N, C-alpha and C positions, 0 to 999 in steps of 0.2 A: 524489404529494402536492401538488406545485406546481399541477398542473392543477386538482385537486379544491378547493384552497383559493383560489388567486389568481384563477381565472377565474369565481368566484362572488361576488367582492366588488368594490366600487368602489375602485380603487387610490388615487385621490385622497383618499377618505375614510380608507382604511387608513393612508396616509402621515401624516395628521394625528394618528393615534392611536399612532404608533410613535416611538421615540427615533431620532434621526438615526444613532446608532452601529449600529443594526440592520443597516445596509447592509453592514457588515463580516462579518455572519453569513450573508448570502445566498450560496448556492453559485455557483461559476463555471460558466457554461453555454457550451459551445463553439458557434461558428457551425456550423450543419449539424445540431445536435441538434433534437429534436422542437420544432416551433413552439409547441406547447402549454406547453412548459417555458420556452422562450427568451424569448418576448414579455413575459409578465408579470414574469419575473425581471428582465429588462433595464429595463422601465419603472418598476418599483418602485425599482430602484437609481437611476434617473434622478431620481425624485421625492425620494428621501432624500438624495442627494448633490448634486443640482442640476448634475451633470456631463453635458453634452450628448453625450458619447461613448456613454453608455448608450442614449440615445434613438436615435442613429445605428445602434447595434448592433441595436436592435429592428427598424428599417426594413430594415437589411441582411439580417437573418434572414428577414424576410418575402420579400424579393426573392430570396434564395437558395432558399427553399422552392419558389417558383414557377418559377425558372429551371433548377434542377438537373435535373428530368426532361427538359427540352428539350435541355440540354447532353449528356445521356446518349443522346439520339436523333440522333446526328450524321448528316449527309447528304452526298451527293456530287453537286453540281450538274453538269449537262452542257448542251450546246446541242442542242435537239431541233427547231429550226425551220430552214426552208430560207433561202437567202441573201436572198430578196426578201420573206420573210414578216414580218408584224408581229403580235405578241400584244396584244390589246386587252381590258382589264378595266374594268368600270364597276359602280358600286354606288350604291344609294339612300342617303339619310339616314335617320334614325329619330327618332321622338318617343316618349319614355317616358311612358306614360299613368298609370302608378302603379308603385310598388315600387322606384324608384331609390334607390340607396345600399345596399339589402340584398344587392346583388351584389358589393359591394366587399370584398376581403380586408383584414383577417382575419375580418370579421364572417361572410361567407358560409361560410368554412371551419368556423366554430364552430356556426353555426345554419342554414346554407343560405340561399337567397335566392329571392324571387318577384318578377318584374317583368313588367308588361304593356307591350309595345312594338308600334309599327306602323312598317313600312318605307315611306318616301315618296319620290316623285320630285318635283322642283321645276321648275315651268314646263315640264312635259312631258318632262323629261330626268333621268337619273341624274346627280347633281351631282359625283360623285367618279370620276375616270377616270385610267387609266395605260396607256401604250403602251411596248412594248419591241421593239427590233429589234437584230439582230447587226451588228457592225462588224468591220473588218479590223484595228483597232488593239488592242493589249494594254492596254486601259484601260476604265473604266466612266464614261460621261458621264451626268450628271444634269441635267435641265432642269425647272424649275417654270414653267409657263405663267402662272399667276395671280400669282406673285411676280416674274416677269421675271428670274429668276436661272439661272445654270448653273455647274457645277463638274465638272472632270475628276479622276478618282481613279485613281491608279496604285500606291498602297501600302496595306498593311493598316493602317498607322498612321492614314491619312486616314479609313478606314472605322470606326475606333473613336472618332472625334470626333463622337459622336452625343448626348452628354448636354447639349449647349448647345441648349436648346429655342428660342432666338432664331434659330438657324440655319435656313435654309429647307430643309435637307437632312438633318435629324436622323432623320426617319422613314424615308426610303429607305435611309440608311446602316445603320440598325438592321435593316431588312428584309433587306438583303444579308448581314449577319452571320448572321441566323437561317437563311438559305438556303444556308449553307455557304461563303460567300466570306470566311471568316476561320477560322484554325486552331482556335479555341475550339468551332466548330460543324461543322467539316469532318471527314469520315472520313479523307481523304487529306491528309497534311501537305505543304505546299509551302514553299519558302524565301522566296517573294515572291508577291504578288498577280499580278504580270505573268506569272510562271511558271505560275501556276494558270490564268490566262486563255489562255495559249499551249497548255496541255494540253487545255483545253476546246475550243479551236479558234476562238475569236472573243472580241471585246469586247462590251460591252452599251451600248446607248443607251436610257436610260430617261427618258421624258417623262411628266409627270403634272400634274394640276391639280385644284383644289378650287373649285367654283363656289358656295362658301358662305363668308361672312365668318368670320374667326377669332373664337373665343369665342361661337359661335352657339348652343351647347347642343344641337345636332343630332347629336352623336357624331362630329364631323368627323375629328378626329385618329385615333381608333380605326378608323373606316371607311376613311380614306385608307390607313392601314397595311394593313388587310385587302385593299384593292383592289390595292395594289402586291404584297403577298405572293401573292395568287392569280395575278397576272400572272407573277411569277417562278416560281411552282410549275409553271405550264404551260410556260414557256420552258425551264426547267431540268430538266423531266421528273421532278419530285418527287412529283407525283400526290397532293397533299394534298386531302382533302375539306373541306367547309365547317367541320366541327367542329375539324379540325386547324388550319385558318386562324385561326379564332376563338381557339383556345387559344394559338397563337403570338402573336397580338395581345396577349393578357394578359401573356405573357412580355416582349414588346417594350416594353410600357409600364413594366416594371420596369427594363429596360435604359436607358430614357430618364429614369429616376428620377421620372417624372410620376405613376406609380401608376395605379390605375383598376380597374374591375371588368370583368365580361363582357357586360353588357347592351348597350353601345353597338354592339359588333361583331356580336353575335347579332341585335340589333334590325334591322340593315340587310343583313348578309350573307344572312340568311334573309328570305324575302319575307313580305308580308301582316301580319295582326294575330295576335299570339300571346301566350300566357302562358309565360314561361320560369321553370323551377323547378329548383333544385338541393337536394340533401340536404347535410348538414354533411360535411366531409372536405376533404382537401387537393386532390384531383382534382375540379375544378369543371367538369363537362360537363352543361350544362342539358338537361333534358327539355323538349321543345317541345310545348305543347298549342295546336293551331291553333284560332283563334277566327273566327267569321263576320265578314265585312267589310261586311255589309249596311248598318250605320249610316253607313258612310263612302261608300257607293255609291248608296244609295236617294236619288232626286232630292228627296224630301221633307225629308231630313236633311242630305245632303252639303253643300248650300250654306250650312248653318248653322254649319259648321266653317271657321274662318278662321285663316290663318297670317299674322302681322304681324312683320316684322323691326323691332325697336325702335331699331336703330342704336347700341345700347349693348353693349359687349363686356366679358366677364369670363372670364379664363383660369382653368381649374379646378385647376391644379397646387397652388397654395398652399392653396386650400380643401380639396382632397383630403387634404393633409397634416394639416390641422387635424381633419377628420372621422376619419381613420384613427388619429390619436393618441388621440382619444376612444375608439375601438374598442379600442386597445391597453390603455387604462386601465380598460376595462370601465365607462365612465362611465354611471351609473345612468339619468340622464335621456335620454342618447343611445340606450341600449339599449332603453328603454321606447318611445321614438319609432320606432326601427327595427322593433320588434315590431308596432306599430300600422301602420306603412307596409306591412309584409308582409301583414297581415290585409286591408288596404285593397286591395292588388293582387289578391287572390283575390276580393274583393267586386266590383271593377270588371270582372273577367273574367266573373263570373256575369251582371252587367248587360249586357255586350256579347253574351253567349250568348243572353240573353233578348230582345235587340233593344229595350231600354227606353231611348228617347232622353232623356227627362226625367231619369231616374235617372242616365244616363251623364253628362249635363251637370253635374248636381249633384256627382257623384263626382269629376269633373275639378276642381271647386272645392275639394273635400276634399283632393285630391292637392296643390294649391297650399298649403293650410293646413298639411299635414304637412311639406312641404319647409321652410316657414318655422319650424315647430316644431323641426326638427333643426338648421337654420341660419338665424338671423334675418337674415343678410346676403343671403339669397335675394332679398329685396325691397329697394328703395331709393326715394328720393323721386321720381326720374324715372320709374321703372317704375310707381309708385303713381299718378302723374299720368296716365299712359296708361290704367291700369285705371279710375281715377275718371271718365275721359272716356266709358267705354262700360259701366260696371258695371250700370246700370239695364236694359240690353238683353241681359244675359248670364245663362245658367245657370251657367257656370263658365269658368275660364281657368287656365292654368299656364304657367310658363316651363320648357320642356324642359331636361334636363341639370341643371347645378348651380344655375341661376338667377342672378339679379343682372344679367342682360342677355340678349342674343341674341334668339331668336324668342319670340313670345307666341302660344300656341295657345288659341283662343277658341271656345267653344260658345255661339252665340246662341240666344235663346229660340224663335225661329221665323224663317221666311224674311223677313218684314217687318223684324224686329229686325236680322237679318243685313245687310240692305241699308243700314239706318241705321248699323250699326257700321262698315261699309266707308266710308260717306260721312264719318262723323266722323274716322275714322283717316286718310283722304286729306287732310283739312283740318288734321290735327294738325301742329303746327310745333315739336315738341320739339327736333329736330335735322335736319340735312340728309340723313341716311342712311336714315331709317325709310321703310318701304314695305310694301305688301301683296304677298304672294307666293302664286301659285297652287300647289297641291299635289294629288297623286293617290296612291292606294295603289300601291305597287310589287308586282306579281304575280310578279316574277322574282328579286328580290334581286340578289346579285352574279352577273354574267354575264361569262364569258371566252370569247373567240373568236379565230380566226386569219384573217388575210387570205388 
C-alpha cells in the first residue's frame, strides 16, 4: 500500500494536507526492508516531524540497498603479478550529451534511466591513470601525483577513513575495501591488515593521477574510481568485467556518502558514443546501444565541437543530495523535468544515428535548458558571461555533469564560426585558469595492461 500511494504523490504537497500528528500513525520500517516502502515512509516522517534523523534514514536505506548485494559477493584478493611487473590502468573522461540525472538512484530504480554519453581523451591522452606494483612490506602505499600527497596504510581502521571527501585518498581506500582488503568485503577473515598482506605475499604500492581539475563535470571521481578498481582487479586476480567495475563504482559512491548514478563510469569505462538504458528495478545494469561517431570524426563537423575549461569548479556532492531529496519526495516538478530529460536523451540518440549536425547542435542547447530546469544553479553569472561571449556563433552548448562550472562543451554553427569562438575564448579574461582543451573520441575506454 505504501508503494501504491506514496510513490504516486508529491510528498511535500501531501505534508501540507496532513496533520502533524499523522507521523505517529506511520508504520516503523526497518533498514533493509523494501526501498519502495522505506524511502517514502521515512521522508514523509521527516516532513511531518522536521526531525532530520528520518531524512538520514532514507539516505541510509538507499545506500544499504545498493551496497548489500556487493557485501554478499565477498572476494579473496591475491597477488597475481611477478616481482618486477606493474599493472597499468587508464581511462578516458566522458561528456553526457543528454539524459543526465535519470541514472541517479532512486529515480532510475523507480523509472529506469536513459543517458547519451561519449568517452573522450584530452590532449591525446586518457586523463585518468593508476599504477600498482608489489612491495616487500606488509603495508599499502598510496601516492597521488596530481595532489603531491602520499600515505602509508597498515591497519583496517585507516582503510575505513574514506568518508572525508577532502582527503586525497578517499577513493583508493574505498576501492581497496571493495576489493577485499577489509573484513566487510573479504571471504577470509584476518586479525589485521598486515596479516592479510603477509598471507597474500606482498604489499601494494598504488600510484594514481587525474589530469582533470576537480569539479570538472567530466565524471572524474567515478572514472578515477573505475580506473583504480580495474587495476586492483587485475593485480588481485578478481577478473571483474567492465559491468562489474561500473556496478562497484556505484556502490563505492555510497561508501563515500557522495551518491551518484551510473552514467559517469559507464560513459568512460566503455568507449565511444552510446545510449545507456536501464529498466526500473534495484539492479541497474545498463543496456548499451552503440551510436555512430561520424559527427565527432567527420572533418566537416569535428572542428565545430569545442571544449573549454571555464576555470570555475563546483563539487556535485551537495547538489546530488538536493536532487536526490527531491526524488525521495516525488517532487512533481522534478519528476516532470526528469521525464522530459529522458525523452530528450532518446531524441538526441536518433539525431546522432541520422548524422544530422544542425539538429545535434540544437539538441545540445536543449540539454542545457533541461539541466537548468531541473537545477537553476546549473548556471551562474560567470558562466553566463562566457556564453554571452560566443552565443551568436553557436548552435548549442552545455556544461557536462552537474553544471555550475567545469568544462563547457560547445557546438559552433560552422568551421568559420568555430574559429571565431576559439579566438574569442582565447581572449576571454574571466579568470586565470580558463583554457581551450583538445579532445578526441576514445575508441578503447578503460584499458589495463602489465609491464
